[in-house]
A tleap script that builds the chain and sets N, CA, C and O, in Angstrom:
source leaprc.protein.ff14SB
mol = sequence {
  NASN SER SER SER THR TYR HIE ASP HIE ASP
  GLU SER THR SER SER LEU SER LYS ASN ASN
  GLN LYS TRP MET THR ASN PHE LYS LYS PHE
  LYS LEU TYR ILE SER GLU HIE GLY ASP TYR
  PRO PHE ALA SER PRO HIE GLY SER SER SER
  SER THR THR SER PRO HIE ALA SER SER SER
  SER MET LEU GLY HIE TRP MET ASN THR GLN
  ARG VAL GLN TYR ARG LEU TRP MET GLY GLY
  ASN LYS TYR CYS SER LEU THR SER HIE GLN
  ILE ASP LEU MET GLU SER ILE GLY PHE ASP
  TRP HIE TYR VAL THR TRP GLU SER ARG PHE
  THR GLU LEU CLYS
}
set mol.1.N position { 21.759 6.473 4.939 }
set mol.1.CA position { 21.626 7.576 5.584 }
set mol.1.C position { 20.899 8.425 5.338 }
set mol.1.O position { 20.625 9.405 6.030 }
set mol.2.N position { 20.357 8.021 3.923 }
set mol.2.CA position { 19.455 9.309 2.702 }
set mol.2.C position { 18.472 8.403 3.887 }
set mol.2.O position { 18.138 9.317 4.641 }
set mol.3.N position { 18.178 7.810 4.148 }
set mol.3.CA position { 16.385 7.909 4.948 }
set mol.3.C position { 16.169 8.598 6.212 }
set mol.3.O position { 15.161 9.168 6.631 }
set mol.4.N position { 17.431 8.417 6.789 }
set mol.4.CA position { 17.550 9.703 7.907 }
set mol.4.C position { 16.781 10.933 7.727 }
set mol.4.O position { 15.900 11.439 8.422 }
set mol.5.N position { 17.641 11.501 5.989 }
set mol.5.CA position { 17.692 12.586 5.455 }
set mol.5.C position { 16.037 12.944 5.081 }
set mol.5.O position { 15.505 14.016 5.370 }
set mol.6.N position { 15.531 12.100 4.557 }
set mol.6.CA position { 14.124 11.870 3.866 }
set mol.6.C position { 13.264 11.955 5.312 }
set mol.6.O position { 12.422 12.853 5.299 }
set mol.7.N position { 13.317 11.375 6.234 }
set mol.7.CA position { 13.079 11.594 7.923 }
set mol.7.C position { 12.667 13.140 7.616 }
set mol.7.O position { 11.750 13.724 7.038 }
set mol.8.N position { 14.162 13.565 8.510 }
set mol.8.CA position { 14.046 14.970 8.651 }
set mol.8.C position { 13.440 16.148 7.870 }
set mol.8.O position { 13.115 17.249 8.316 }
set mol.9.N position { 13.351 15.654 6.525 }
set mol.9.CA position { 12.154 16.364 5.698 }
set mol.9.C position { 11.097 16.790 5.825 }
set mol.9.O position { 10.541 17.886 5.901 }
set mol.10.N position { 10.733 15.162 5.849 }
set mol.10.CA position { 9.243 15.409 6.249 }
set mol.10.C position { 8.570 15.807 7.769 }
set mol.10.O position { 7.387 16.007 8.043 }
set mol.11.N position { 10.352 15.864 9.076 }
set mol.11.CA position { 9.170 16.064 9.552 }
set mol.11.C position { 9.781 18.033 9.703 }
set mol.11.O position { 9.731 18.668 10.757 }
set mol.12.N position { 10.088 18.366 8.897 }
set mol.12.CA position { 10.150 19.694 8.727 }
set mol.12.C position { 9.251 20.563 8.050 }
set mol.12.O position { 8.913 21.722 8.290 }
set mol.13.N position { 8.826 19.491 6.847 }
set mol.13.CA position { 7.061 19.531 5.908 }
set mol.13.C position { 6.229 19.571 7.140 }
set mol.13.O position { 5.458 20.531 7.146 }
set mol.14.N position { 6.164 18.764 8.231 }
set mol.14.CA position { 5.212 18.256 8.402 }
set mol.14.C position { 4.959 19.603 10.018 }
set mol.14.O position { 3.893 20.121 10.351 }
set mol.15.N position { 6.054 19.759 10.542 }
set mol.15.CA position { 6.536 21.301 11.689 }
set mol.15.C position { 5.732 22.318 10.612 }
set mol.15.O position { 4.679 22.806 11.023 }
set mol.16.N position { 6.283 22.736 8.941 }
set mol.16.CA position { 5.461 23.705 8.410 }
set mol.16.C position { 4.427 23.910 8.396 }
set mol.16.O position { 3.922 25.028 8.493 }
set mol.17.N position { 3.700 22.581 8.235 }
set mol.17.CA position { 2.567 22.512 7.505 }
set mol.17.C position { 1.461 22.302 8.671 }
set mol.17.O position { 0.375 21.780 8.417 }
set mol.18.N position { 1.728 22.634 9.643 }
set mol.18.CA position { 1.379 22.414 11.021 }
set mol.18.C position { 1.415 23.989 11.417 }
set mol.18.O position { 0.438 24.465 11.995 }
set mol.19.N position { 2.375 24.678 11.153 }
set mol.19.CA position { 2.218 25.896 11.521 }
set mol.19.C position { 1.647 26.781 10.681 }
set mol.19.O position { 1.359 27.853 11.212 }
set mol.20.N position { 1.227 26.600 8.805 }
set mol.20.CA position { 0.961 27.051 8.405 }
set mol.20.C position { -0.740 26.952 8.782 }
set mol.20.O position { -1.417 27.979 8.719 }
set mol.21.N position { -1.183 26.013 9.062 }
set mol.21.CA position { -2.516 25.670 9.746 }
set mol.21.C position { -2.867 26.720 11.217 }
set mol.21.O position { -3.877 27.376 11.474 }
set mol.22.N position { -2.100 26.616 11.683 }
set mol.22.CA position { -2.184 27.208 13.045 }
set mol.22.C position { -2.314 28.853 12.640 }
set mol.22.O position { -3.036 29.563 13.339 }
set mol.23.N position { -1.503 29.493 11.355 }
set mol.23.CA position { -1.792 30.493 10.973 }
set mol.23.C position { -3.345 31.117 10.370 }
set mol.23.O position { -4.003 32.137 10.578 }
set mol.24.N position { -3.493 29.947 9.558 }
set mol.24.CA position { -4.878 29.794 9.051 }
set mol.24.C position { -6.023 29.768 9.865 }
set mol.24.O position { -7.116 30.205 9.504 }
set mol.25.N position { -5.844 29.379 10.704 }
set mol.25.CA position { -6.929 28.994 12.208 }
set mol.25.C position { -6.942 30.667 12.622 }
set mol.25.O position { -8.043 31.196 12.772 }
set mol.26.N position { -5.604 31.543 12.817 }
set mol.26.CA position { -5.663 32.456 13.277 }
set mol.26.C position { -6.037 33.854 12.505 }
set mol.26.O position { -6.608 34.840 12.972 }
set mol.27.N position { -5.640 33.677 11.447 }
set mol.27.CA position { -6.100 34.814 10.240 }
set mol.27.C position { -7.534 34.586 10.859 }
set mol.27.O position { -7.933 35.034 11.934 }
set mol.28.N position { -8.320 33.697 9.847 }
set mol.28.CA position { -9.796 33.083 9.890 }
set mol.28.C position { -10.418 33.757 11.320 }
set mol.28.O position { -11.580 34.163 11.293 }
set mol.29.N position { -9.774 33.847 12.335 }
set mol.29.CA position { -10.424 34.205 13.312 }
set mol.29.C position { -10.474 35.739 13.400 }
set mol.29.O position { -11.420 36.389 13.844 }
set mol.30.N position { -8.942 36.381 12.754 }
set mol.30.CA position { -8.818 37.367 13.128 }
set mol.30.C position { -10.081 37.987 12.131 }
set mol.30.O position { -11.017 38.490 12.753 }
set mol.31.N position { -10.160 37.986 10.846 }
set mol.31.CA position { -10.785 38.024 9.915 }
set mol.31.C position { -12.571 38.192 10.059 }
set mol.31.O position { -13.339 38.942 9.456 }
set mol.32.N position { -12.781 37.343 10.927 }
set mol.32.CA position { -13.806 37.142 11.511 }
set mol.32.C position { -14.114 38.209 12.706 }
set mol.32.O position { -15.298 38.520 12.585 }
set mol.33.N position { -13.581 38.835 13.716 }
set mol.33.CA position { -13.258 39.710 14.391 }
set mol.33.C position { -13.561 40.772 13.738 }
set mol.33.O position { -14.608 41.359 14.011 }
set mol.34.N position { -12.733 41.223 12.771 }
set mol.34.CA position { -12.971 42.565 11.950 }
set mol.34.C position { -14.189 42.721 11.557 }
set mol.34.O position { -14.656 43.834 11.800 }
set mol.35.N position { -15.149 41.673 10.810 }
set mol.35.CA position { -16.123 42.126 10.252 }
set mol.35.C position { -17.304 41.682 11.200 }
set mol.35.O position { -18.435 41.796 10.728 }
set mol.36.N position { -17.174 41.188 12.484 }
set mol.36.CA position { -17.786 41.735 13.463 }
set mol.36.C position { -18.072 42.819 14.164 }
set mol.36.O position { -19.066 43.320 14.689 }
set mol.37.N position { -16.577 43.133 13.998 }
set mol.37.CA position { -16.589 44.275 15.162 }
set mol.37.C position { -16.229 45.425 14.405 }
set mol.37.O position { -15.814 46.443 14.959 }
set mol.38.N position { -16.356 45.330 13.223 }
set mol.38.CA position { -15.518 46.717 12.205 }
set mol.38.C position { -13.948 47.184 12.761 }
set mol.38.O position { -13.358 48.105 12.195 }
set mol.39.N position { -13.551 46.705 13.522 }
set mol.39.CA position { -11.784 47.422 13.456 }
set mol.39.C position { -10.895 46.326 13.818 }
set mol.39.O position { -11.335 45.271 13.361 }
set mol.40.N position { -9.887 46.189 14.423 }
set mol.40.CA position { -8.517 45.445 14.468 }
set mol.40.C position { -9.610 45.121 16.167 }
set mol.40.O position { -10.671 45.677 16.451 }
set mol.41.N position { -8.933 44.177 16.910 }
set mol.41.CA position { -8.672 43.744 18.132 }
set mol.41.C position { -7.463 44.181 18.644 }
set mol.41.O position { -6.578 43.707 17.931 }
set mol.42.N position { -6.757 45.197 19.985 }
set mol.42.CA position { -6.326 45.181 20.804 }
set mol.42.C position { -5.595 44.258 21.806 }
set mol.42.O position { -6.112 43.357 22.466 }
set mol.43.N position { -4.478 44.590 21.804 }
set mol.43.CA position { -3.755 42.727 22.634 }
set mol.43.C position { -3.905 44.122 23.971 }
set mol.43.O position { -3.996 45.348 23.897 }
set mol.44.N position { -3.857 42.907 25.368 }
set mol.44.CA position { -4.202 43.501 26.366 }
set mol.44.C position { -2.215 43.812 26.648 }
set mol.44.O position { -1.185 43.420 26.099 }
set mol.45.N position { -2.605 44.834 27.952 }
set mol.45.CA position { -0.554 45.404 28.276 }
set mol.45.C position { -0.172 43.701 28.274 }
set mol.45.O position { -0.932 42.734 28.326 }
set mol.46.N position { 1.539 43.782 28.181 }
set mol.46.CA position { 1.591 42.831 29.118 }
set mol.46.C position { 1.207 40.994 28.491 }
set mol.46.O position { 1.874 39.968 28.363 }
set mol.47.N position { 0.267 41.257 28.329 }
set mol.47.CA position { -0.286 39.828 27.460 }
set mol.47.C position { -1.023 39.305 28.534 }
set mol.47.O position { -1.305 38.115 28.389 }
set mol.48.N position { -1.437 39.854 29.613 }
set mol.48.CA position { -2.331 39.244 30.773 }
set mol.48.C position { -3.742 39.285 30.243 }
set mol.48.O position { -4.270 39.935 29.341 }
set mol.49.N position { -4.157 38.429 31.049 }
set mol.49.CA position { -5.478 38.423 31.357 }
set mol.49.C position { -6.024 37.820 32.151 }
set mol.49.O position { -5.946 36.601 32.305 }
set mol.50.N position { -6.834 38.791 32.952 }
set mol.50.CA position { -7.214 38.265 34.586 }
set mol.50.C position { -8.685 37.576 34.332 }
set mol.50.O position { -9.318 37.647 33.279 }
set mol.51.N position { -9.156 36.777 35.736 }
set mol.51.CA position { -9.773 35.689 35.395 }
set mol.51.C position { -11.210 36.628 35.432 }
set mol.51.O position { -12.308 36.129 35.187 }
set mol.52.N position { -11.088 37.516 35.647 }
set mol.52.CA position { -12.374 38.785 35.606 }
set mol.52.C position { -12.835 39.366 33.701 }
set mol.52.O position { -13.806 39.872 33.139 }
set mol.53.N position { -11.601 38.942 33.363 }
set mol.53.CA position { -12.317 39.196 31.322 }
set mol.53.C position { -12.673 38.346 30.783 }
set mol.53.O position { -12.371 37.153 30.797 }
set mol.54.N position { -13.620 39.136 30.053 }
set mol.54.CA position { -14.660 37.941 29.260 }
set mol.54.C position { -14.130 37.395 28.383 }
set mol.54.O position { -13.088 37.851 27.912 }
set mol.55.N position { -14.806 36.060 27.835 }
set mol.55.CA position { -14.101 35.519 26.867 }
set mol.55.C position { -13.835 36.187 26.048 }
set mol.55.O position { -12.808 35.844 25.461 }
set mol.56.N position { -14.589 37.580 25.474 }
set mol.56.CA position { -14.586 38.325 24.355 }
set mol.56.C position { -13.540 39.154 24.496 }
set mol.56.O position { -12.862 39.477 23.521 }
set mol.57.N position { -13.280 39.610 25.779 }
set mol.57.CA position { -12.091 40.076 26.028 }
set mol.57.C position { -10.414 39.401 25.690 }
set mol.57.O position { -9.384 40.009 25.398 }
set mol.58.N position { -10.657 37.945 25.866 }
set mol.58.CA position { -9.634 37.352 25.783 }
set mol.58.C position { -9.445 36.936 24.357 }
set mol.58.O position { -8.392 37.023 23.726 }
set mol.59.N position { -10.538 36.495 23.946 }
set mol.59.CA position { -10.060 36.186 22.425 }
set mol.59.C position { -9.682 37.822 21.769 }
set mol.59.O position { -8.701 37.814 21.025 }
set mol.60.N position { -10.193 38.862 21.924 }
set mol.60.CA position { -9.901 40.127 21.213 }
set mol.60.C position { -8.184 40.151 21.293 }
set mol.60.O position { -7.587 39.892 20.248 }
set mol.61.N position { -7.455 40.436 22.427 }
set mol.61.CA position { -6.316 40.433 23.277 }
set mol.61.C position { -5.508 39.262 22.431 }
set mol.61.O position { -4.472 39.444 21.790 }
set mol.62.N position { -6.111 38.221 22.557 }
set mol.62.CA position { -5.047 36.881 21.840 }
set mol.62.C position { -4.708 37.442 20.244 }
set mol.62.O position { -3.613 37.380 19.685 }
set mol.63.N position { -5.784 37.916 19.774 }
set mol.63.CA position { -6.300 38.355 18.235 }
set mol.63.C position { -5.069 39.444 18.452 }
set mol.63.O position { -4.016 39.349 17.821 }
set mol.64.N position { -5.236 40.119 19.075 }
set mol.64.CA position { -4.568 41.777 19.149 }
set mol.64.C position { -3.001 41.505 19.046 }
set mol.64.O position { -2.241 42.167 18.340 }
set mol.65.N position { -2.522 40.122 20.091 }
set mol.65.CA position { -1.415 39.724 19.885 }
set mol.65.C position { -0.736 39.203 18.604 }
set mol.65.O position { 0.294 39.423 17.966 }
set mol.66.N position { -1.884 38.355 18.538 }
set mol.66.CA position { -1.435 37.612 16.990 }
set mol.66.C position { -1.023 38.723 15.814 }
set mol.66.O position { 0.105 38.725 15.322 }
set mol.67.N position { -1.703 39.341 15.554 }
set mol.67.CA position { -2.004 40.843 14.666 }
set mol.67.C position { -0.203 41.514 14.868 }
set mol.67.O position { 0.656 41.710 14.008 }
set mol.68.N position { -0.175 41.687 16.122 }
set mol.68.CA position { 1.002 42.456 16.643 }
set mol.68.C position { 2.614 41.560 15.646 }
set mol.68.O position { 3.634 41.963 15.088 }
set mol.69.N position { 2.198 40.712 15.821 }
set mol.69.CA position { 3.373 39.587 15.631 }
set mol.69.C position { 3.446 39.514 13.950 }
set mol.69.O position { 4.519 39.375 13.364 }
set mol.70.N position { 2.586 39.589 13.492 }
set mol.70.CA position { 2.346 40.068 11.829 }
set mol.70.C position { 3.299 40.957 11.407 }
set mol.70.O position { 4.168 40.870 10.539 }
set mol.71.N position { 2.904 42.062 12.376 }
set mol.71.CA position { 3.200 43.677 12.083 }
set mol.71.C position { 5.075 43.126 12.033 }
set mol.71.O position { 5.888 43.261 11.119 }
set mol.72.N position { 5.190 42.697 12.973 }
set mol.72.CA position { 6.794 42.254 13.418 }
set mol.72.C position { 7.889 41.544 12.545 }
set mol.72.O position { 9.062 41.854 12.337 }
set mol.73.N position { 6.984 40.291 12.016 }
set mol.73.CA position { 7.305 39.465 11.029 }
set mol.73.C position { 7.127 40.465 10.057 }
set mol.73.O position { 8.189 40.871 9.587 }
set mol.74.N position { 5.969 41.054 9.555 }
set mol.74.CA position { 6.375 41.680 8.174 }
set mol.74.C position { 7.781 42.619 7.948 }
set mol.74.O position { 8.471 42.725 6.934 }
set mol.75.N position { 7.905 43.126 9.010 }
set mol.75.CA position { 9.000 44.149 9.523 }
set mol.75.C position { 10.231 43.645 9.319 }
set mol.75.O position { 11.268 44.304 9.246 }
set mol.76.N position { 10.082 42.088 9.195 }
set mol.76.CA position { 11.638 41.366 9.313 }
set mol.76.C position { 11.530 40.762 7.603 }
set mol.76.O position { 12.427 40.738 6.761 }
set mol.77.N position { 10.334 40.387 7.500 }
set mol.77.CA position { 10.637 40.197 6.150 }
set mol.77.C position { 10.678 41.601 4.860 }
set mol.77.O position { 11.064 41.275 3.738 }
set mol.78.N position { 10.297 43.006 5.086 }
set mol.78.CA position { 10.728 43.360 4.160 }
set mol.78.C position { 12.234 43.521 4.350 }
set mol.78.O position { 12.803 43.767 3.287 }
set mol.79.N position { 13.059 43.448 5.449 }
set mol.79.CA position { 14.669 43.435 5.661 }
set mol.79.C position { 15.193 42.768 5.183 }
set mol.79.O position { 16.415 42.656 5.278 }
set mol.80.N position { 14.272 41.905 4.318 }
set mol.80.CA position { 15.304 40.394 4.240 }
set mol.80.C position { 15.313 39.666 5.389 }
set mol.80.O position { 16.075 38.766 5.039 }
set mol.81.N position { 15.010 39.412 6.508 }
set mol.81.CA position { 15.563 38.565 7.444 }
set mol.81.C position { 15.365 37.348 7.186 }
set mol.81.O position { 14.261 37.178 6.667 }
set mol.82.N position { 16.044 36.287 7.344 }
set mol.82.CA position { 15.722 34.831 6.570 }
set mol.82.C position { 14.974 33.861 8.184 }
set mol.82.O position { 14.735 32.660 8.310 }
set mol.83.N position { 14.797 34.993 9.162 }
set mol.83.CA position { 14.329 34.091 10.045 }
set mol.83.C position { 12.837 34.764 10.480 }
set mol.83.O position { 12.365 34.893 11.610 }
set mol.84.N position { 12.336 35.098 9.326 }
set mol.84.CA position { 10.940 35.505 9.722 }
set mol.84.C position { 10.012 34.036 8.735 }
set mol.84.O position { 10.334 33.227 7.864 }
set mol.85.N position { 8.873 34.336 9.458 }
set mol.85.CA position { 8.018 33.080 9.670 }
set mol.85.C position { 7.061 33.446 8.281 }
set mol.85.O position { 6.795 32.561 7.468 }
set mol.86.N position { 6.688 34.543 8.154 }
set mol.86.CA position { 5.659 35.163 7.288 }
set mol.86.C position { 6.028 34.502 6.194 }
set mol.86.O position { 7.200 34.174 6.011 }
set mol.87.N position { 4.824 34.172 5.141 }
set mol.87.CA position { 5.266 33.849 3.531 }
set mol.87.C position { 4.454 34.887 2.804 }
set mol.87.O position { 3.592 35.551 3.380 }
set mol.88.N position { 4.795 35.037 1.310 }
set mol.88.CA position { 4.141 36.074 0.558 }
set mol.88.C position { 2.730 36.009 0.684 }
set mol.88.O position { 1.801 36.788 0.898 }
set mol.89.N position { 2.997 34.155 0.361 }
set mol.89.CA position { 0.848 34.100 0.446 }
set mol.89.C position { 0.041 34.723 1.576 }
set mol.89.O position { -1.097 35.183 1.493 }
set mol.90.N position { 0.911 34.649 2.758 }
set mol.90.CA position { -0.016 35.348 4.159 }
set mol.90.C position { -0.029 36.754 3.726 }
set mol.90.O position { -0.881 37.637 3.822 }
set mol.91.N position { 1.025 36.719 3.276 }
set mol.91.CA position { 1.363 38.772 3.319 }
set mol.91.C position { 0.108 38.592 2.575 }
set mol.91.O position { -0.871 38.953 3.228 }
set mol.92.N position { -0.193 38.071 1.220 }
set mol.92.CA position { -0.957 38.066 0.203 }
set mol.92.C position { -2.716 38.360 0.763 }
set mol.92.O position { -3.555 39.135 0.306 }
set mol.93.N position { -2.787 37.505 1.774 }
set mol.93.CA position { -4.047 37.336 2.715 }
set mol.93.C position { -4.247 38.446 3.512 }
set mol.93.O position { -5.152 39.273 3.408 }
set mol.94.N position { -3.623 38.423 4.068 }
set mol.94.CA position { -3.329 40.057 4.987 }
set mol.94.C position { -3.972 41.120 4.180 }
set mol.94.O position { -5.032 41.645 4.518 }
set mol.95.N position { -3.455 41.362 3.338 }
set mol.95.CA position { -3.665 42.516 2.149 }
set mol.95.C position { -5.200 42.672 1.364 }
set mol.95.O position { -5.805 43.661 0.948 }
set mol.96.N position { -5.543 41.091 1.373 }
set mol.96.CA position { -6.596 41.140 0.566 }
set mol.96.C position { -8.027 41.364 2.110 }
set mol.96.O position { -9.228 41.228 1.880 }
set mol.97.N position { -7.694 41.566 2.943 }
set mol.97.CA position { -8.708 42.179 3.764 }
set mol.97.C position { -8.649 43.445 4.079 }
set mol.97.O position { -9.517 44.014 4.742 }
set mol.98.N position { -7.377 44.113 3.520 }
set mol.98.CA position { -7.422 45.618 3.484 }
set mol.98.C position { -6.482 45.588 5.062 }
set mol.98.O position { -6.681 46.485 5.881 }
set mol.99.N position { -5.407 44.394 5.364 }
set mol.99.CA position { -4.908 45.116 7.141 }
set mol.99.C position { -3.567 46.543 6.745 }
set mol.99.O position { -3.087 46.943 5.685 }
set mol.100.N position { -3.436 46.796 7.668 }
set mol.100.CA position { -2.484 48.399 7.714 }
set mol.100.C position { -1.285 47.260 8.557 }
set mol.100.O position { -1.558 46.499 9.485 }
set mol.101.N position { -0.192 47.413 8.016 }
set mol.101.CA position { 0.884 47.218 8.201 }
set mol.101.C position { 2.048 47.601 9.165 }
set mol.101.O position { 2.994 47.047 9.724 }
set mol.102.N position { 1.326 49.187 9.039 }
set mol.102.CA position { 1.682 50.249 10.316 }
set mol.102.C position { 0.890 49.777 11.520 }
set mol.102.O position { -0.200 49.213 11.621 }
set mol.103.N position { 1.983 50.277 12.589 }
set mol.103.CA position { 1.330 50.265 13.821 }
set mol.103.C position { 1.009 51.513 13.873 }
set mol.103.O position { 1.514 52.522 13.381 }
set mol.104.N position { -0.172 51.267 14.733 }
set mol.104.CA position { -0.954 52.721 14.515 }
set mol.104.C position { -1.342 53.160 16.459 }
set mol.104.O position { -2.067 52.382 17.079 }
set mol.105.N position { -0.969 53.971 16.918 }
set mol.105.CA position { -0.985 54.301 18.018 }
set mol.105.C position { -2.465 55.011 18.520 }
set mol.105.O position { -3.075 55.683 17.689 }
set mol.106.N position { -3.121 54.815 20.140 }
set mol.106.CA position { -4.098 55.455 19.639 }
set mol.106.C position { -3.956 56.956 19.920 }
set mol.106.O position { -4.905 57.740 19.924 }
set mol.107.N position { -2.735 57.264 20.142 }
set mol.107.CA position { -2.912 58.881 19.993 }
set mol.107.C position { -3.208 60.099 18.937 }
set mol.107.O position { -3.751 61.190 18.764 }
set mol.108.N position { -2.173 58.713 18.190 }
set mol.108.CA position { -2.508 59.020 16.486 }
set mol.108.C position { -3.770 59.233 15.640 }
set mol.108.O position { -4.086 60.021 14.748 }
set mol.109.N position { -4.507 57.970 16.432 }
set mol.109.CA position { -5.972 58.084 16.148 }
set mol.109.C position { -6.986 59.103 16.514 }
set mol.109.O position { -7.964 59.381 15.820 }
set mol.110.N position { -6.535 59.899 18.204 }
set mol.110.CA position { -7.622 60.742 18.829 }
set mol.110.C position { -6.952 61.806 17.702 }
set mol.110.O position { -7.848 62.513 17.242 }
set mol.111.N position { -5.872 62.063 17.234 }
set mol.111.CA position { -5.619 62.783 16.264 }
set mol.111.C position { -6.085 63.488 15.404 }
set mol.111.O position { -6.151 64.705 15.233 }
set mol.112.N position { -6.622 62.049 14.512 }
set mol.112.CA position { -7.504 62.051 13.807 }
set mol.112.C position { -8.502 62.312 13.720 }
set mol.112.O position { -9.088 62.548 12.663 }
set mol.113.N position { -9.085 62.344 15.130 }
set mol.113.CA position { -10.858 62.139 15.089 }
set mol.113.C position { -10.568 64.293 15.744 }
set mol.113.O position { -11.461 65.103 15.994 }
set mol.114.N position { -9.660 64.421 15.779 }
set mol.114.CA position { -10.128 66.207 16.217 }
set mol.114.C position { -10.424 66.928 15.583 }
set mol.114.O position { -10.698 68.050 16.008 }
savepdb mol mol.pdb
quit
């Protein structure tokens, strides 16, 4: 049975590695989006994207949802939740690009502009 335990460990490590690769791919897209647009992407309401939505808007919406997920995971991490999927390395990467972990509403941005 030690071989099955070893096999399970390999699958777990492989799954973690795939998740990390996916996270890194999204992080690179997010970083590129910020460098090209100078701001964070916004998620479309309810995750919807219509057929009239441009590819850029669809990409922005996907990255906006990813960004919001990172904020949720960060709150779990800060609260010591063992189900948090965010790692300290990923947090460091987000902070290296100046990511703001706090959700900012359009109303608060509008107030800042007044």
